[in-house]
C-alpha positions in Angstrom: 3.8 -82.3 74.3 4.4 -78.7 75.3 2.6 -76.2 73.1 4.3 -72.8 72.5 1.6 -70.1 72.6 3.8 -67.0 71.8 7.3 -65.8 71.6 9.1 -62.6 70.8 12.5 -61.3 70.0 13.9 -58.1 71.5 11.3 -56.1 73.3 9.2 -56.1 76.5 7.7 -58.9 78.5 4.8 -57.4 80.4 3.3 -59.2 83.4 -0.1 -57.5 83.7 -2.0 -57.7 86.9 -5.5 -56.3 86.8 -7.0 -54.9 90.0 -10.7 -54.8 90.9 -10.3 -51.0 91.0 -8.8 -50.6 87.5 -10.7 -48.5 85.0 -10.4 -47.7 81.3 -8.4 -44.6 82.3 -5.9 -47.0 84.0 -5.8 -49.2 80.9 -5.1 -46.2 78.6 -2.3 -45.0 80.8 -0.7 -48.5 81.0 -0.9 -49.0 77.2 0.6 -45.5 76.6 3.5 -46.2 79.0 4.3 -49.7 77.8 4.6 -48.4 74.2 6.4 -45.1 75.0 8.7 -45.8 78.0 12.3 -45.1 76.9 14.0 -48.2 78.1 16.3 -49.0 75.2 19.5 -47.5 73.8 19.6 -45.4 70.6 21.7 -46.1 67.5 24.7 -44.6 69.3 24.4 -46.8 72.3 23.0 -44.0 74.5 20.9 -45.7 77.2 17.3 -44.9 78.2 16.5 -43.0 75.0 14.3 -45.2 72.8 10.9 -46.9 73.3 9.6 -50.2 71.9 7.8 -48.2 69.2 11.0 -46.2 68.3 12.9 -49.4 67.8 10.2 -51.5 66.2 10.5 -54.0 69.1 7.9 -56.5 70.2 5.7 -56.7 73.3 4.6 -60.0 75.0 1.8 -59.5 77.5 1.0 -62.2 80.1 -2.0 -61.8 82.3 -0.8 -62.2 85.9 -3.5 -62.0 88.6 -0.9 -63.0 91.2 0.6 -59.5 91.0 -2.5 -58.3 92.9 -1.5 -60.5 95.9 -1.9 -59.2 99.4 -0.2 -61.3 102.2 -2.4 -62.3 105.1 0.2 -63.7 107.4 2.0 -66.3 105.2 -0.9 -66.9 102.9 -1.4 -65.0 99.6 -4.8 -63.4 99.2 -6.0 -62.4 95.7 -9.3 -60.6 96.4 -7.9 -57.4 95.0 -7.4 -59.0 91.6 -10.3 -58.5 89.2 -12.3 -61.7 88.9 -11.6 -63.6 85.7 -15.0 -63.1 84.1 -14.4 -59.3 84.2 -10.6 -59.4 83.9 -10.6 -61.3 80.6 -12.6 -58.7 78.6 -10.7 -55.9 80.3 -7.4 -57.6 79.3 -8.6 -58.2 75.8 -9.5 -54.5 75.4 -5.9 -53.6 76.6 -4.5 -55.9 74.0 -6.8 -54.4 71.3 -5.8 -50.9 72.3 -2.1 -51.8 72.2 -2.5 -53.4 68.8 -4.3 -50.3 67.4 -1.8 -47.9 68.8 1.2 -49.8 67.4 1.9 -52.6 64.9 -0.5 -55.5 65.7 1.9 -58.1 64.5 4.4 -57.0 67.1 2.0 -57.4 70.1 1.7 -61.0 71.4 0.1 -62.5 74.4 -0.2 -65.7 76.3 -3.4 -67.7 77.0 -5.6 -66.0 79.5 -6.2 -68.0 82.7 -3.9 -70.9 81.6 -1.1 -72.3 83.5 2.0 -71.4 81.5 5.7 -71.6 81.7 7.1 -68.2 80.8 10.8 -68.1 79.9 12.1 -64.6 80.2 15.6 -63.5 79.2 16.1 -60.3 81.2 18.5 -57.9 79.4 20.5 -55.7 81.7 18.7 -56.8 83.8 16.0 -54.1 83.6 12.7 -54.6 85.4 10.2 -51.7 85.9 7.1 -51.8 88.0 4.4 -49.7 86.3 1.3 -48.6 88.2 -1.3 -46.2 86.9 -1.5 -43.0 89.1 -4.4 -43.0 91.6 -6.7 -40.0 91.8 -6.2 -36.7 89.8 -3.4 -37.2 87.3 -0.2 -35.3 87.8 0.6 -34.0 84.2 4.3 -34.9 84.7 3.3 -38.6 85.1 1.3 -38.8 81.9 
């Protein structure tokens, strides 16, 4: 049978691709942005005014090394993805940081490295690509 690993109600589904170049600074930035991006409406229906934390919404994180794909002709190359033996503890630390910065019971994840069927109901639809800034941080991006 099919085993359900995680599910959430209203909130964010985060497909998290970890690069070989990612550092703790990148992880801190991503956690802060996931929890604080104003993607939701307020009580009066005003769009783009509340974050996951403001609304007590949930977050589902799915490790997704394929986001680090570079095409070589018609073939995907995943050498820029962090190798699993390094990516798993890095991913776990991101999850721990997110749980300590917010309500741990509202942070869910999939099964690292497993083949999964992820069913996403995209509201809006709204999809945001979030990449940590490279090099010296522009204070306006933090």
